[in-house]
KEKE-3310 file (N, C-alpha, C; in steps of 0.2 Angstrom, whole numbers, plus 5000, padded with zeros to 4 digits):
npx = (5004:5011:5016:5027:5037:5034:5025:5012:4998:4999:4997:4984:4979:4982:4974:4962:4962:4963:4951:4942:4935:4925:4930:4926:4925:4939:4942:4934:4939:4952:4949:4942:4953:4961:4953:4952:4965:4968:4962:4965:4980:4990:5001:5014:5014:5001:4994:4990:4979:4970:4969:4963:4951:4944:4943:4934:4923:4920:4918:4907:4898:4898:4899:4890:4892:4902:4918:4922:4927:4935:4940:4949:4958:4963:4970:4980:4987:4992:5001:5009:5015:5022:5031:5038:5045:5054:5063:5078:5082:5089)
npy = (4994:5006:5021:5025:5019:5026:5032:5021:5026:5036:5030:5027:5040:5045:5037:5041:5054:5052:5045:5055:5057:5061:5070:5064:5051:5047:5050:5040:5029:5028:5027:5015:5006:5008:5003:4990:4985:4986:4975:4964:4962:4965:4959:4968:4966:4964:4976:4984:4977:4978:4991:4994:4987:4993:5006:5004:4999:5011:5020:5015:5018:5032:5039:5045:5039:5025:5018:5003:4986:4982:4994:4998:4987:4989:5001:4996:4986:4994:5002:4993:4988:5000:5001:4989:4993:5002:4995:4988:4973:4958)
npz = (5000:4999:4993:4981:4990:5002:5015:5021:5020:5010:4997:4998:4999:4986:4978:4982:4978:4964:4961:4964:4976:4991:5005:5017:5014:5014:5027:5033:5028:5033:5047:5047:5043:5054:5065:5061:5060:5073:5079:5070:5067:5052:5040:5032:5018:5015:5018:5008:5002:5013:5013:5001:5002:5013:5008:4998:5005:5013:5002:4997:5007:5008:4996:4981:4969:4968:4967:4958:4962:4951:4947:4958:4957:4944:4947:4956:4948:4938:4946:4951:4939:4935:4946:4944:4932:4936:4944:4941:4932:4938)
capx = (5000:5015:5016:5034:5040:5033:5020:5006:4992:5001:4994:4976:4977:4983:4969:4956:4962:4962:4944:4939:4931:4924:4935:4923:4927:4946:4942:4931:4944:4958:4946:4941:4959:4963:4949:4953:4972:4968:4960:4968:4987:4991:5008:5015:5012:4993:4991:4987:4973:4966:4967:4958:4944:4941:4941:4928:4917:4919:4915:4900:4894:4899:4898:4884:4895:4907:4922:4921:4933:4939:4944:4954:4963:4967:4975:4985:4991:4996:5006:5014:5018:5026:5036:5043:5049:5059:5067:5082:5082:5096)
capy = (5000:5011:5025:5026:5017:5031:5030:5017:5030:5040:5027:5028:5047:5045:5033:5045:5060:5050:5044:5062:5055:5066:5070:5060:5044:5046:5049:5034:5023:5028:5025:5008:5003:5008:4998:4983:4983:4985:4968:4959:4964:4963:4960:4974:4964:4964:4982:4987:4974:4980:4998:4994:4985:4998:5012:5001:5000:5018:5024:5013:5021:5039:5042:5043:5034:5021:5014:4996:4982:4982:5000:4997:4982:4992:5005:4992:4983:5000:5004:4987:4988:5006:4999:4984:4996:5006:4991:4984:4965:4956)
capz = (5000:4999:4987:4980:4996:5007:5021:5018:5018:5004:4992:4998:4997:4979:4975:4984:4973:4957:4960:4966:4982:4996:5011:5022:5012:5016:5034:5035:5026:5038:5053:5046:5044:5061:5069:5058:5062:5081:5080:5066:5064:5046:5037:5027:5011:5015:5019:5002:5001:5018:5011:4995:5004:5017:5004:4994:5010:5014:4997:4996:5012:5008:4989:4976:4964:4972:4962:4959:4963:4946:4947:4962:4954:4939:4949:4959:4943:4935:4951:4951:4933:4935:4950:4941:4927:4939:4947:4936:4933:4940)
cpx = (5004:5016:5024:5038:5040:5028:5014:5000:4993:4997:4987:4975:4978:4977:4962:4956:4960:4954:4939:4933:4930:4929:4932:4925:4934:4946:4939:4935:4949:4955:4945:4947:4962:4960:4951:4960:4973:4966:4963:4975:4988:4999:5009:5013:5005:4990:4988:4980:4968:4964:4962:4951:4941:4939:4935:4922:4915:4916:4908:4895:4893:4897:4892:4886:4902:4911:4921:4927:4938:4943:4950:4960:4967:4972:4981:4989:4995:5002:5011:5018:5024:5032:5041:5047:5055:5064:5071:5082:5089:5098)
cpy = (5006:5015:5027:5025:5022:5028:5026:5021:5034:5037:5028:5036:5048:5042:5038:5051:5058:5048:5050:5060:5061:5065:5065:5053:5042:5045:5043:5028:5023:5025:5017:5004:5003:5003:4991:4981:4983:4978:4963:4962:4961:4964:4965:4972:4964:4970:4985:4984:4977:4987:4998:4992:4990:5004:5010:5002:5007:5022:5022:5016:5029:5042:5040:5038:5031:5018:5007:4992:4982:4988:5000:4992:4985:4997:5002:4989:4988:5002:4999:4987:4994:5004:4994:4988:5000:5002:4987:4977:4963:4950)
cpz = (5000:4992:4986:4987:5002:5012:5017:5016:5012:4998:4992:4997:4989:4976:4976:4979:4966:4956:4962:4971:4987:5002:5016:5020:5014:5023:5036:5034:5031:5045:5053:5047:5051:5066:5067:5061:5070:5083:5077:5063:5057:5044:5033:5020:5010:5016:5014:5001:5007:5016:5006:4998:5009:5013:5000:4999:5011:5008:4995:5001:5011:5001:4985:4971:4967:4967:4964:4960:4958:4945:4952:4960:4949:4941:4953:4954:4939:4939:4951:4945:4933:4940:4947:4935:4930:4942:4941:4937:4934:4936)
residu = (MET:GLU:ALA:LYS:ASP:GLY:HIS:PRO:ILE:ASP:TRP:LEU:ILE:GLU:VAL:HIS:TYR:LYS:PHE:LYS:LEU:MET:PRO:GLU:THR:LEU:PHE:LEU:THR:THR:ASN:LEU:ILE:ASP:HIS:TYR:LEU:ALA:ILE:HIS:PRO:ALA:GLU:LYS:LYS:ASN:LEU:GLU:LEU:VAL:GLY:MET:MET:THR:MET:LEU:MET:ALA:SER:LYS:HIS:GLU:GLU:THR:TRP:ALA:PRO:GLU:ILE:LYS:ASP:PHE:LEU:ARG:MET:HIS:TYR:ASN:ARG:MET:HIS:MET:LYS:ALA:GLU:ARG:CYS:PRO:ARG:LEU)
# end
């Protein structure tokens, strides 16, 4: 869930901005992440999945138009493809 190897929330802010969601959606997303991780600690590799699912739930609650799962997956795969291009092959 990291944007350019930064803070994990940076990626969610980027997704929030690209989907043009309301500020309440981002607030609810971070609140859901906090509550979920307090009960179920997740490994770093699973944080992006937790973030995508909480933003999906938050957007369904707050937005008139909520992004679909395929929209989140498209952003994830585009980011992974860009990340792979930056890393040289050994």
